VOTOR-930347 format. One record per atom (N, C-alpha, C): chain; atom name; x, y, z. Coordinates in Angstrom, 2 decimals. Example, Ala and Ser with C-alpha at 12.3 -4.5 7.8 and 13.67 -1.06 7.14 Angstrom:
residues 2
A / N / 13.19 / -5.69 / 7.80
A / CA / 12.30 / -4.50 / 7.80
A / C / 13.20 / -3.30 / 7.80
A / N / 12.85 / -2.25 / 7.08
A / CA / 13.67 / -1.06 / 7.14
A / C / 12.90 / 0.03 / 7.87
end
This chain:
residues 94
A / N / -11.20 / -20.00 / -0.61
A / CA / -12.58 / -19.88 / -0.23
A / C / -12.86 / -18.43 / 0.18
A / N / -14.03 / -17.94 / -0.16
A / CA / -14.42 / -16.58 / 0.23
A / C / -15.70 / -16.64 / 1.05
A / N / -15.90 / -15.63 / 1.86
A / CA / -17.11 / -15.51 / 2.67
A / C / -17.97 / -14.40 / 2.11
A / N / -19.27 / -14.66 / 1.96
A / CA / -20.22 / -13.66 / 1.53
A / C / -21.22 / -13.48 / 2.68
A / N / -21.10 / -12.39 / 3.45
A / CA / -21.97 / -12.21 / 4.61
A / C / -23.42 / -11.94 / 4.21
A / N / -24.34 / -12.37 / 5.06
A / CA / -25.76 / -12.18 / 4.82
A / C / -26.30 / -11.06 / 5.71
A / N / -27.40 / -10.44 / 5.29
A / CA / -28.06 / -9.41 / 6.10
A / C / -27.14 / -8.26 / 6.43
A / N / -27.08 / -7.91 / 7.72
A / CA / -26.27 / -6.77 / 8.14
A / C / -24.91 / -7.21 / 8.71
A / N / -24.43 / -8.34 / 8.27
A / CA / -23.15 / -8.83 / 8.78
A / C / -21.98 / -8.34 / 7.93
A / N / -20.79 / -8.31 / 8.59
A / CA / -19.57 / -7.80 / 7.98
A / C / -18.44 / -8.77 / 8.31
A / N / -17.57 / -9.06 / 7.34
A / CA / -16.40 / -9.91 / 7.56
A / C / -15.19 / -9.00 / 7.74
A / N / -14.45 / -9.23 / 8.84
A / CA / -13.31 / -8.37 / 9.19
A / C / -12.04 / -9.19 / 9.36
A / N / -10.90 / -8.52 / 9.16
A / CA / -9.60 / -9.10 / 9.46
A / C / -8.94 / -8.18 / 10.48
A / N / -8.54 / -8.75 / 11.63
A / CA / -7.92 / -7.94 / 12.67
A / C / -6.63 / -7.32 / 12.19
A / N / -6.38 / -6.08 / 12.62
A / CA / -5.09 / -5.43 / 12.40
A / C / -4.12 / -6.02 / 13.43
A / N / -2.85 / -5.94 / 13.16
A / CA / -1.84 / -6.50 / 14.07
A / C / -1.85 / -5.77 / 15.41
A / N / -1.67 / -6.51 / 16.49
A / CA / -1.60 / -5.94 / 17.84
A / C / -0.25 / -5.26 / 18.03
A / N / -0.25 / -4.26 / 18.89
A / CA / 1.00 / -3.57 / 19.22
A / C / 1.94 / -4.54 / 19.94
A / N / 3.20 / -4.56 / 19.53
A / CA / 4.16 / -5.45 / 20.16
A / C / 5.03 / -4.73 / 21.18
A / N / 5.01 / -3.39 / 21.16
A / CA / 5.79 / -2.64 / 22.14
A / C / 4.91 / -1.55 / 22.74
A / N / 5.24 / -1.18 / 23.97
A / CA / 4.50 / -0.10 / 24.63
A / C / 5.10 / 1.23 / 24.19
A / N / 4.47 / 2.32 / 24.59
A / CA / 5.00 / 3.64 / 24.25
A / C / 6.37 / 3.86 / 24.87
A / N / 6.64 / 3.21 / 26.00
A / CA / 7.93 / 3.33 / 26.68
A / C / 9.00 / 2.44 / 26.08
A / N / 8.65 / 1.61 / 25.07
A / CA / 9.62 / 0.77 / 24.40
A / C / 9.72 / -0.65 / 24.93
A / N / 8.84 / -1.03 / 25.85
A / CA / 8.86 / -2.39 / 26.39
A / C / 8.21 / -3.33 / 25.39
A / N / 8.89 / -4.42 / 25.08
A / CA / 8.37 / -5.41 / 24.13
A / C / 7.46 / -6.37 / 24.89
A / N / 6.23 / -6.55 / 24.39
A / CA / 5.25 / -7.40 / 25.05
A / C / 5.30 / -8.82 / 24.49
A / N / 5.15 / -9.80 / 25.37
A / CA / 5.04 / -11.19 / 24.94
A / C / 3.67 / -11.38 / 24.30
A / N / 3.55 / -12.35 / 23.42
A / CA / 2.29 / -12.58 / 22.72
A / C / 1.14 / -12.83 / 23.69
A / N / 1.40 / -13.52 / 24.80
A / CA / 0.34 / -13.84 / 25.76
A / C / -0.19 / -12.61 / 26.49
A / N / 0.64 / -11.57 / 26.62
A / CA / 0.20 / -10.38 / 27.37
A / C / -0.39 / -9.30 / 26.47
A / N / -0.38 / -9.51 / 25.17
A / CA / -0.96 / -8.52 / 24.26
A / C / -2.47 / -8.59 / 24.30
A / N / -3.11 / -7.42 / 24.25
A / CA / -4.57 / -7.39 / 24.21
A / C / -5.05 / -7.75 / 22.81
A / N / -6.24 / -8.32 / 22.75
A / CA / -6.87 / -8.62 / 21.47
A / C / -7.12 / -7.28 / 20.76
A / N / -6.72 / -7.13 / 19.52
A / CA / -6.91 / -5.85 / 18.84
A / C / -8.39 / -5.54 / 18.65
A / N / -8.73 / -4.25 / 18.69
A / CA / -10.10 / -3.83 / 18.48
A / C / -10.26 / -3.13 / 17.14
A / N / -9.18 / -3.01 / 16.38
A / CA / -9.27 / -2.42 / 15.06
A / C / -9.16 / -3.52 / 14.02
A / N / -9.92 / -3.35 / 12.95
A / CA / -9.94 / -4.37 / 11.90
A / C / -10.22 / -3.71 / 10.56
A / N / -9.91 / -4.44 / 9.50
A / CA / -10.19 / -3.98 / 8.14
A / C / -11.35 / -4.81 / 7.59
A / N / -12.27 / -4.15 / 6.90
A / CA / -13.44 / -4.82 / 6.35
A / C / -13.06 / -5.51 / 5.04
A / N / -13.37 / -6.83 / 4.96
A / CA / -13.10 / -7.61 / 3.76
A / C / -14.35 / -7.83 / 2.92
A / N / -15.53 / -7.90 / 3.57
A / CA / -16.79 / -8.12 / 2.85
A / C / -17.94 / -7.54 / 3.66
A / N / -18.96 / -7.05 / 2.96
A / CA / -20.12 / -6.41 / 3.59
A / C / -21.38 / -7.07 / 3.04
A / N / -22.31 / -7.39 / 3.93
A / CA / -23.59 / -7.96 / 3.52
A / C / -24.47 / -6.91 / 2.84
A / N / -25.58 / -7.33 / 2.26
A / CA / -26.44 / -6.42 / 1.51
A / C / -27.33 / -5.52 / 2.36
A / N / -27.43 / -5.79 / 3.66
A / CA / -28.36 / -5.02 / 4.49
A / C / -29.76 / -5.54 / 4.26
A / N / -30.73 / -4.64 / 4.08
A / CA / -32.10 / -5.06 / 3.83
A / C / -32.92 / -5.10 / 5.09
A / N / -33.93 / -5.94 / 5.13
A / CA / -34.81 / -6.06 / 6.28
A / C / -34.23 / -7.10 / 7.25
A / N / -33.86 / -6.66 / 8.44
A / CA / -33.30 / -7.54 / 9.47
A / C / -34.12 / -7.34 / 10.74
A / N / -34.72 / -8.42 / 11.24
A / CA / -35.57 / -8.37 / 12.44
A / C / -36.67 / -7.33 / 12.31
A / N / -37.25 / -7.21 / 11.12
A / CA / -38.37 / -6.29 / 10.90
A / C / -37.99 / -4.84 / 10.69
A / N / -36.71 / -4.52 / 10.69
A / CA / -36.24 / -3.14 / 10.49
A / C / -35.39 / -3.09 / 9.23
A / N / -35.50 / -1.99 / 8.50
A / CA / -34.66 / -1.83 / 7.31
A / C / -33.28 / -1.35 / 7.74
A / N / -32.25 / -2.07 / 7.31
A / CA / -30.87 / -1.76 / 7.66
A / C / -30.14 / -1.28 / 6.41
A / N / -29.56 / -0.08 / 6.49
A / CA / -28.73 / 0.45 / 5.41
A / C / -27.27 / 0.28 / 5.84
A / N / -26.47 / -0.32 / 5.00
A / CA / -25.07 / -0.55 / 5.34
A / C / -24.29 / 0.76 / 5.22
A / N / -23.62 / 1.13 / 6.31
A / CA / -22.88 / 2.39 / 6.36
A / C / -21.38 / 2.18 / 6.22
A / N / -20.94 / 0.94 / 6.13
A / CA / -19.52 / 0.64 / 5.98
A / C / -19.29 / 0.01 / 4.61
A / N / -18.04 / 0.03 / 4.17
A / CA / -17.72 / -0.55 / 2.86
A / C / -16.40 / -1.31 / 2.95
A / N / -16.15 / -2.14 / 1.97
A / CA / -14.92 / -2.92 / 1.92
A / C / -13.72 / -1.97 / 1.92
A / N / -12.73 / -2.29 / 2.74
A / CA / -11.51 / -1.48 / 2.83
A / C / -11.51 / -0.51 / 4.00
A / N / -12.68 / -0.23 / 4.61
A / CA / -12.73 / 0.65 / 5.78
A / C / -11.99 / 0.00 / 6.94
A / N / -11.30 / 0.83 / 7.73
A / CA / -10.72 / 0.37 / 8.99
A / C / -11.69 / 0.81 / 10.07
A / N / -12.03 / -0.12 / 10.97
A / CA / -13.06 / 0.14 / 11.97
A / C / -12.60 / -0.29 / 13.35
A / N / -13.30 / 0.25 / 14.36
A / CA / -13.12 / -0.17 / 15.75
A / C / -14.39 / -0.92 / 16.13
A / N / -14.23 / -2.09 / 16.75
A / CA / -15.40 / -2.87 / 17.09
A / C / -15.44 / -3.18 / 18.58
A / N / -16.60 / -3.60 / 19.05
A / CA / -16.78 / -3.98 / 20.45
A / C / -15.80 / -5.08 / 20.81
A / N / -15.34 / -5.08 / 22.05
A / CA / -14.26 / -5.96 / 22.47
A / C / -14.57 / -7.45 / 22.32
A / N / -15.75 / -7.89 / 22.71
A / CA / -16.05 / -9.33 / 22.69
A / C / -17.16 / -9.66 / 21.70
A / N / -17.19 / -8.99 / 20.57
A / CA / -18.27 / -9.20 / 19.60
A / C / -17.83 / -10.14 / 18.48
A / N / -18.82 / -10.68 / 17.80
A / CA / -18.58 / -11.45 / 16.60
A / C / -18.22 / -12.90 / 16.81
A / N / -18.04 / -13.57 / 15.69
A / CA / -17.69 / -14.99 / 15.65
A / C / -16.41 / -15.14 / 14.84
A / N / -15.39 / -15.74 / 15.46
A / CA / -14.13 / -15.95 / 14.75
A / C / -14.23 / -17.22 / 13.91
A / N / -13.70 / -17.14 / 12.68
A / CA / -13.64 / -18.30 / 11.78
A / C / -12.25 / -18.36 / 11.16
A / N / -11.80 / -19.58 / 10.86
A / CA / -10.51 / -19.73 / 10.17
A / C / -10.79 / -20.16 / 8.75
A / N / -10.30 / -19.37 / 7.80
A / CA / -10.44 / -19.65 / 6.38
A / C / -9.04 / -19.65 / 5.78
A / N / -8.64 / -20.76 / 5.18
A / CA / -7.33 / -20.89 / 4.55
A / C / -6.20 / -20.46 / 5.49
A / N / -6.30 / -20.85 / 6.78
A / CA / -5.25 / -20.54 / 7.75
A / C / -5.27 / -19.12 / 8.29
A / N / -6.24 / -18.32 / 7.89
A / CA / -6.33 / -16.92 / 8.32
A / C / -7.55 / -16.76 / 9.24
A / N / -7.36 / -16.08 / 10.37
A / CA / -8.46 / -15.87 / 11.31
A / C / -9.23 / -14.62 / 10.93
A / N / -10.53 / -14.79 / 10.68
A / CA / -11.42 / -13.68 / 10.34
A / C / -12.51 / -13.62 / 11.40
A / N / -13.22 / -12.51 / 11.45
A / CA / -14.32 / -12.36 / 12.39
A / C / -15.54 / -11.85 / 11.64
A / N / -16.70 / -12.42 / 11.95
A / CA / -17.96 / -12.00 / 11.35
A / C / -18.78 / -11.31 / 12.44
A / N / -19.16 / -10.05 / 12.20
A / CA / -19.92 / -9.27 / 13.18
A / C / -21.12 / -8.63 / 12.51
A / N / -22.07 / -8.22 / 13.32
A / CA / -23.18 / -7.40 / 12.82
A / C / -22.70 / -5.97 / 12.72
A / N / -23.27 / -5.20 / 11.81
A / CA / -22.87 / -3.81 / 11.65
A / C / -23.02 / -3.04 / 12.97
A / N / -24.00 / -3.40 / 13.79
A / CA / -24.22 / -2.72 / 15.06
A / C / -23.10 / -2.91 / 16.06
A / N / -22.23 / -3.92 / 15.87
A / CA / -21.10 / -4.15 / 16.75
A / C / -19.90 / -3.28 / 16.38
A / N / -19.98 / -2.59 / 15.26
A / CA / -18.90 / -1.69 / 14.83
A / C / -19.16 / -0.33 / 15.48
A / N / -18.15 / 0.15 / 16.22
A / CA / -18.32 / 1.39 / 16.98
A / C / -17.97 / 2.63 / 16.18
A / N / -16.96 / 2.55 / 15.30
A / CA / -16.52 / 3.73 / 14.56
A / C / -15.70 / 3.33 / 13.34
A / N / -15.65 / 4.23 / 12.37
A / CA / -14.77 / 4.07 / 11.21
A / C / -13.54 / 4.94 / 11.46
A / N / -12.35 / 4.37 / 11.28
A / CA / -11.11 / 5.10 / 11.48
A / C / -10.74 / 5.78 / 10.16
A / N / -10.58 / 7.08 / 10.18
A / CA / -10.23 / 7.84 / 8.96
A / C / -8.82 / 8.37 / 9.05
end
């Protein structure tokens, strides 16, 4: 199954969380922070959203940083994805 986002929405897949600290301490899964970096899997068409014209500035394959508690998590074929509005994306990682 595939997701096709509508309007200014974007489908993301989280990047793996760090399992060790800089000092070499291995973190348990429960103590790891939710990752804020993700890879874009699908991008909506943009267009008129809430009376404003939205131009999509991200594309499939971009790695991005997003707001900590943004979006809606969905499970598709056993994989956890997140759907966010483009405005919840803070930066593109180059």
